[in-house]
C-alpha positions in Angstrom: 108.1 54.1 68.2 107.0 54.8 71.7 107.2 52.4 74.7 104.1 51.5 76.7 103.6 53.5 79.9 103.3 51.5 83.1 99.5 51.5 83.2 99.2 50.3 79.6 102.0 47.8 80.1 100.1 46.3 83.1 96.8 46.3 81.1 98.6 44.4 78.3 100.2 42.0 80.7 96.7 41.1 82.0 95.3 40.8 78.5 98.1 38.4 77.5 97.8 36.3 80.6 94.0 35.8 79.9 94.3 34.9 76.2 91.9 32.2 75.2 91.8 32.4 71.4 88.8 34.7 71.2 88.7 38.4 72.1 85.5 40.0 73.4 84.0 43.4 72.5 85.6 45.1 75.5 89.0 43.7 74.6 88.7 44.7 71.0 87.9 48.3 72.1 91.0 48.2 74.5 93.2 46.9 71.7 92.0 49.6 69.2 92.5 52.4 71.8 96.0 51.3 72.7 97.0 50.9 69.1 95.6 54.3 68.1 97.5 55.9 71.1 100.8 54.3 70.4 100.7 54.3 66.6 99.3 57.8 66.3 96.2 57.2 64.3 92.5 57.9 64.6 90.6 55.5 66.7 88.8 52.9 64.6 87.3 50.0 66.5 87.1 46.9 64.2 83.7 45.1 64.2 84.2 41.5 63.4 81.4 39.9 61.4 82.4 36.2 61.6 82.9 35.9 57.9 85.7 33.7 56.6 87.6 36.7 55.1 86.7 39.1 57.9 88.9 42.2 57.5 88.2 43.2 61.1 89.7 40.0 62.4 92.9 40.6 60.4 93.1 44.2 61.7 92.8 43.0 65.3 95.5 40.4 64.8 97.8 43.0 63.3 97.1 45.4 66.2 97.8 42.6 68.7 101.1 41.7 67.0 102.2 45.3 66.9 101.3 45.9 70.5 103.1 42.7 71.5 106.2 44.2 69.8 105.9 47.4 72.0 105.2 45.2 75.1 108.4 43.3 74.4 110.4 46.6 74.4 109.3 47.2 78.0 108.0 50.2 79.9 108.4 53.8 79.0 110.9 55.5 81.3 
């Protein structure tokens, strides 16, 4: 598993410091791009629908959790 580079680490630091329980469209796109980059998969931007069993919401939460794990490892040297 890769570590975040400095630019992405700083971006994630800012995201974490501004958490307010809801992510906007711009943040979802950033989360998806970072996840695709560091977890080596095709970019797929989830589109939440607001449904009770919204798959996109679960995917976003999974991406955030996995990116937090990378963040906790520190910056790529």
